[in-house]
Backbone as CSV, one residue per row, in Angstrom:
resi,resn,N_x,N_y,N_z,CA_x,CA_y,CA_z,C_x,C_y,C_z
1,MET,0.523,-1.140,0.023,0.055,-0.055,0.474,0.764,1.300,-0.055
2,LYS,0.576,2.171,-1.100,1.269,3.242,-0.770,0.877,4.160,0.166
3,ILE,1.909,5.351,0.771,1.579,6.237,1.586,2.372,7.120,1.079
4,ILE,1.989,8.714,1.754,2.749,9.721,1.716,2.643,9.730,3.446
5,LEU,3.965,10.108,4.159,3.963,10.041,5.192,4.360,11.629,5.462
6,LEU,3.674,11.918,6.847,3.480,13.226,7.159,4.265,13.428,8.162
7,ASP,5.083,12.732,8.373,6.398,13.073,9.618,7.842,12.068,9.199
8,SER,8.596,12.625,9.358,9.825,11.618,9.358,9.577,10.627,10.333
9,ILE,10.066,9.408,9.808,9.985,8.097,10.281,11.064,7.469,10.923
10,SER,11.867,6.861,11.299,13.454,6.470,10.953,12.954,4.937,10.850
11,GLY,14.039,4.619,9.976,13.684,3.220,9.258,12.517,3.398,8.272
12,LEU,11.948,4.192,7.728,10.581,3.927,6.598,11.020,5.219,5.645
13,GLY,11.047,6.144,6.264,11.454,7.459,5.221,11.108,9.023,5.613
14,LYS,11.595,9.792,5.164,11.157,11.199,5.430,10.190,11.971,4.871
15,LYS,9.409,12.901,5.673,8.254,13.735,5.420,8.295,13.897,4.204
16,SER,6.956,13.787,3.988,6.294,14.086,2.295,7.044,13.047,1.278
17,GLN,7.586,11.951,1.880,7.782,10.615,1.097,6.999,9.992,0.663
18,ILE,6.854,9.640,-0.557,6.015,8.380,-0.707,6.730,6.788,-0.244
19,ILE,5.955,5.947,0.295,6.550,5.183,0.535,6.117,3.520,0.274
20,ASP,5.978,2.488,0.001,4.934,1.224,0.166,5.332,0.639,1.345
21,VAL,4.156,0.398,2.273,4.273,-0.152,3.536,3.084,-1.304,3.096
22,LYS,3.315,-2.309,4.480,2.086,-3.377,4.676,0.461,-2.632,4.814
23,PRO,-0.599,-2.889,4.586,-1.835,-2.382,4.362,-2.211,-2.675,5.705
24,GLY,-1.950,-3.497,6.915,-2.147,-3.479,8.382,-1.281,-2.029,8.754
25,TYR,0.016,-2.159,8.412,0.766,-1.067,9.076,0.302,0.527,8.913
26,ALA,-0.321,0.225,7.713,-0.704,1.783,7.274,-2.096,2.339,8.190
27,ARG,-3.206,0.619,8.142,-4.309,1.360,8.830,-4.499,1.271,10.128
28,ASN,-3.569,0.200,10.965,-3.642,0.557,12.086,-2.429,1.368,12.516
29,PHE,-1.457,2.248,11.982,-0.676,2.707,13.091,-0.282,4.355,12.592
30,LEU,-0.191,3.641,11.051,0.460,5.203,10.270,-0.840,6.534,10.426
31,ILE,-1.774,5.790,9.758,-3.430,6.756,9.476,-3.621,6.805,10.510
32,PRO,-4.386,6.472,11.565,-5.166,6.857,12.934,-3.886,7.712,13.768
33,LYS,-2.565,7.726,13.662,-1.406,8.423,14.454,-1.109,9.740,13.624
34,ASN,-2.312,9.781,12.552,-1.388,11.019,11.689,-0.128,11.174,11.082
35,LYS,0.669,9.828,11.143,1.871,10.072,10.260,1.873,9.606,8.662
36,GLY,0.764,9.177,8.129,0.770,9.228,6.762,-0.928,9.466,6.206
37,ILE,-0.518,9.410,5.327,-2.174,9.271,4.586,-2.151,8.412,3.444
38,ILE,-3.182,7.972,2.377,-2.815,7.240,1.711,-2.684,7.795,0.320
39,ALA,-1.664,7.480,-0.464,-0.761,8.067,-1.329,-1.885,7.961,-2.697
40,THR,-3.061,8.843,-2.807,-4.335,8.909,-3.919,-3.930,9.831,-4.746
41,LYS,-4.048,10.394,-6.243,-4.061,10.872,-6.750,-4.295,12.538,-6.516
42,ASN,-5.357,12.545,-5.601,-5.295,13.984,-4.711,-4.635,14.500,-3.933
43,ASN,-4.256,13.655,-3.066,-3.372,13.671,-2.340,-1.370,13.811,-2.641
44,ILE,-1.480,12.900,-3.866,0.047,13.578,-4.182,0.068,14.924,-5.096
45,ASN,-1.147,15.352,-5.727,-1.183,16.460,-6.326,-0.868,17.560,-5.245
46,PHE,-1.512,17.521,-4.138,-1.795,18.036,-2.672,-0.170,18.381,-2.272
47,LEU,0.095,17.188,-2.170,1.859,17.112,-1.708,2.709,18.154,-2.424
48,LYS,3.278,17.933,-4.114,3.103,18.613,-5.032,3.151,19.904,-4.826
49,LYS,1.924,20.463,-4.645,1.583,21.567,-4.451,2.567,22.744,-3.129
50,LYS,2.039,21.725,-2.165,2.483,22.300,-1.022,4.253,22.097,-1.075
51,LEU,4.779,21.198,-1.927,6.044,21.434,-1.822,6.470,22.484,-2.377
52,LEU,5.956,22.850,-4.075,6.281,24.269,-4.329,6.537,25.156,-4.086
53,GLU,5.244,25.545,-2.964,4.806,26.561,-2.273,5.690,26.525,-1.257
54,LYS,6.191,25.698,-0.712,7.364,25.725,0.298,8.886,26.536,-0.458
55,LYS,9.159,25.790,-1.828,10.402,26.141,-2.137,10.587,27.520,-2.333
56,SER,9.080,28.296,-3.211,9.066,28.925,-3.371,9.289,30.342,-2.952
57,LYS,8.739,29.748,-1.338,8.775,30.329,-0.214,10.151,30.644,-0.014
58,LEU,10.830,29.662,0.929,12.429,29.730,0.774,13.543,30.425,0.127
59,LEU,12.800,30.016,-1.667,13.987,31.385,-2.698,13.574,32.517,-2.049
60,ASP,12.320,32.730,-1.838,12.042,34.710,-1.569,12.523,35.048,-0.579
61,ILE,12.844,33.808,1.054,13.339,34.229,1.912,14.951,34.901,1.635
62,LEU,15.598,33.755,0.610,16.781,33.992,0.341,17.130,35.341,-0.705
63,ASN,16.450,35.191,-1.265,16.885,36.641,-2.407,16.735,37.938,-1.788
64,LYS,15.704,37.918,-0.136,15.380,38.974,0.633,16.552,39.231,1.248
65,ALA,17.199,38.262,1.824,18.252,38.275,2.339,19.443,38.706,1.742
66,LYS,19.273,38.291,-0.061,20.587,39.108,-0.872,20.341,40.308,-1.012
67,LEU,19.086,40.926,-0.778,19.177,42.193,-1.486,19.540,42.841,0.154
68,LYS,19.378,42.167,1.183,19.601,42.830,2.365,21.004,43.216,2.462
69,LEU,21.578,42.413,2.169,23.632,41.638,2.141,24.079,42.814,1.203
70,LYS,23.569,43.195,0.213,23.865,44.336,-1.141,23.641,45.687,-0.371
71,LYS,22.350,45.761,0.824,21.882,47.267,0.937,23.229,47.389,2.395
72,PHE,23.554,46.508,3.044,24.334,46.068,3.720,25.967,46.752,3.733
73,ASN,26.157,46.165,2.481,27.552,45.652,2.185,27.995,47.610,1.473
74,ARG,27.206,48.654,1.393,27.372,49.984,1.369,27.634,51.045,2.414
75,ILE,27.357,50.365,3.677,28.080,51.118,5.076,29.834,50.464,5.235
76,GLU,30.321,51.057,5.263,32.141,50.944,5.290,32.180,50.585,6.774
77,LYS,32.013,51.256,7.751,32.328,50.867,9.265,31.182,51.601,9.892
78,ILE,30.716,51.370,11.444,29.869,51.427,12.468,30.834,52.041,12.979
79,ILE,30.614,53.223,13.584,31.293,53.786,14.794,30.283,54.275,15.622
80,ILE,30.115,53.399,17.054,29.458,53.685,18.536,30.050,54.627,19.384
81,GLU,30.085,55.575,19.807,30.322,56.155,20.452,29.993,55.498,22.012
82,ALA,30.822,55.868,23.373,30.206,55.108,24.439,31.458,55.569,25.752
83,LYS,31.145,55.779,26.443,31.980,56.598,28.096,32.380,55.423,28.356
84,ALA,33.635,55.497,28.202,34.279,54.853,29.276,35.838,55.320,29.906
85,GLY,36.465,54.667,30.754,37.371,54.960,32.024,38.990,55.215,31.031
86,LYS,39.700,55.561,32.129,41.205,55.611,31.474,41.547,54.401,31.049
87,ASN,41.225,53.251,31.640,42.615,52.173,30.950,41.628,51.821,29.381
88,GLY,40.213,52.020,29.184,39.617,52.166,27.717,38.678,51.004,27.872
89,LYS,38.421,50.691,29.524,37.053,49.908,30.023,35.859,50.498,29.644
90,LEU,34.837,50.243,29.157,33.528,51.122,29.138,32.819,50.474,30.503
91,PHE,31.777,51.747,30.702,30.728,51.844,31.856,29.642,50.929,31.507
92,GLY,29.509,49.957,31.312,28.926,48.580,30.672,29.525,47.845,29.582
93,SER,28.647,47.486,28.658,28.772,47.165,27.465,27.992,47.452,26.308
94,ILE,28.943,47.490,25.189,27.913,47.409,23.874,26.919,46.301,24.158
95,SER,25.994,46.273,23.544,24.827,45.080,23.214,24.589,45.471,21.753
96,LYS,23.412,43.963,21.682,23.113,44.013,20.010,21.954,45.599,19.651
97,ASN,21.448,45.596,20.866,20.265,46.908,20.477,20.818,48.415,20.518
98,ASP,22.464,48.611,20.897,23.009,50.006,20.564,23.746,49.736,19.490
99,ILE,24.137,48.404,18.667,24.360,48.153,17.395,22.954,48.046,16.502
100,LEU,21.665,48.136,16.700,20.477,48.064,15.875,20.181,49.368,16.074
101,ASN,20.341,50.197,17.240,20.016,51.633,17.367,21.103,52.445,16.498
102,LYS,22.684,51.903,16.113,23.362,52.929,15.395,22.837,52.411,14.121
103,LEU,22.671,51.534,13.552,22.428,50.988,12.308,21.062,51.693,12.156
104,LYS,19.988,52.050,12.945,19.145,52.557,12.509,19.015,54.191,12.546
105,GLU,19.909,54.697,13.226,20.505,56.183,12.558,20.857,56.401,11.106
106,ILE,21.670,55.242,10.722,22.260,55.142,9.751,21.014,55.052,8.324
107,GLY,20.419,54.040,9.009,18.783,54.474,7.950,18.548,52.830,7.675
108,PHE,19.638,51.255,8.283,19.312,50.812,7.727,18.734,49.490,8.898
109,GLU,17.325,49.015,8.624,16.985,47.890,9.043,17.468,46.598,9.703
110,ILE,17.518,46.200,10.743,17.929,44.620,10.519,17.477,44.116,11.787
111,LEU,17.557,42.730,12.400,16.857,42.377,13.541,17.728,42.025,14.091
112,LYS,17.323,41.869,15.488,18.622,41.287,16.635,18.976,40.292,16.211
113,LYS,18.493,39.370,15.905,18.734,37.569,16.162,19.745,37.822,14.932
114,GLU,20.111,38.758,13.790,21.165,38.881,12.619,22.305,39.051,13.263
115,ILE,22.498,39.199,14.385,23.781,40.209,14.411,24.163,39.356,15.671
116,LYS,25.837,38.654,15.474,26.432,37.835,16.095,27.615,38.256,16.607
117,LEU,27.586,38.035,17.975,28.678,39.255,18.944,29.509,38.126,19.568
118,PRO,30.510,38.341,19.894,31.562,37.312,20.597,30.934,37.536,21.988
119,LYS,31.469,36.293,22.264,30.437,35.956,24.128,31.194,36.887,24.471
120,GLY,30.428,37.357,25.831,30.310,38.248,26.779,30.185,39.687,26.318
121,GLY,29.676,40.209,25.098,29.538,41.507,24.478,31.211,42.199,24.141
122,LEU,30.580,43.417,24.279,32.097,44.141,23.843,32.099,45.572,24.834
123,LYS,33.179,45.132,25.688,33.460,45.862,26.869,34.480,46.656,26.977
124,LYS,35.195,46.872,26.237,36.323,47.604,25.344,36.212,48.764,24.545
125,ILE,37.163,49.727,24.188,37.319,50.459,23.281,37.947,49.695,22.467
126,GLY,37.663,50.062,21.011,38.805,49.137,20.207,37.765,48.989,18.881
127,GLU,38.459,47.972,18.183,37.807,47.758,16.617,37.480,45.739,16.751
128,TYR,36.209,45.869,16.445,35.874,44.146,16.669,34.881,43.808,15.245
129,ASN,35.002,42.564,14.935,34.466,42.242,13.501,33.229,41.660,14.263
130,ILE,32.444,41.894,13.918,31.225,41.358,14.199,30.435,40.587,12.887
131,ILE,30.110,39.833,13.283,29.218,38.974,11.905,28.004,39.190,11.935
132,PHE,27.261,39.773,10.975,26.033,39.564,10.742,25.100,38.647,9.613
133,GLN,24.795,37.735,10.671,23.802,36.846,9.503,22.327,36.942,8.881
134,PHE,22.139,37.438,8.024,20.981,37.478,7.115,20.255,36.454,6.791
135,HIS,20.501,35.087,6.411,20.270,33.981,6.162,20.765,32.755,6.961
136,GLU,20.886,31.828,6.896,21.351,30.911,7.412,23.104,30.640,6.112
137,LYS,22.931,31.080,5.171,24.141,30.640,4.122,24.543,31.898,3.732
138,ILE,23.983,33.375,4.245,24.266,34.353,3.714,24.471,35.300,5.208
139,PHE,25.998,35.467,5.476,26.768,36.365,6.166,27.787,36.856,5.868
140,VAL,28.131,38.559,6.818,29.129,39.237,6.056,29.778,39.700,7.639
141,GLU,31.214,40.304,7.835,32.247,40.514,8.629,31.931,41.837,8.675
142,LYS,31.789,42.288,9.797,31.733,44.188,9.817,32.786,44.687,10.729
143,ILE,33.491,45.716,10.562,33.969,46.442,11.562,33.054,46.989,12.414
144,ILE,33.136,46.814,13.986,32.658,48.494,14.556,33.601,48.773,15.476
145,SER,33.664,50.181,15.679,34.876,50.488,16.360,34.191,51.386,17.342
146,ILE,34.109,51.123,18.848,33.877,51.741,19.823,34.840,52.979,20.192
147,ILE,34.166,54.096,20.677,35.286,55.355,20.730,34.740,55.851,21.854
148,ASN,35.389,56.398,22.526,34.851,57.485,23.907,34.600,58.344,23.516
149,SER,33.289,58.497,24.160,32.302,59.442,23.746,33.060,60.924,24.419
150,GLU,34.013,61.217,25.167,34.160,62.609,26.400,35.190,63.326,25.435
């Protein structure tokens, strides 16, 4: 009996895969537990439509990330002013929010989760290489300069 899997099942197959199983296994386990549906023409066509929609959505997200990267590459350097002591240590630290606010001042919108800071944050005056990740495949490294505001 041909079944379309609704969930990935180890030993059987991955989600959306059409597999051949014994009728009893399909009737007594897969279908009642919503792990599979019978592979009729309508269900197969519905599955193909869903896969095409998902593929186009993922492609759209990737294209938006590429466009964002293109705009972001126009920014040369990001300079953030902060109060610091004599030895260069900041009073507090520079967080993702500070970087977001500076980018908004420049005129660039970005999500907080797209900024990858080193562990512990930025706590001293100087230049830091920060990774901005707009998509799992698209990321760029920018220099952020922290200067004393006095």
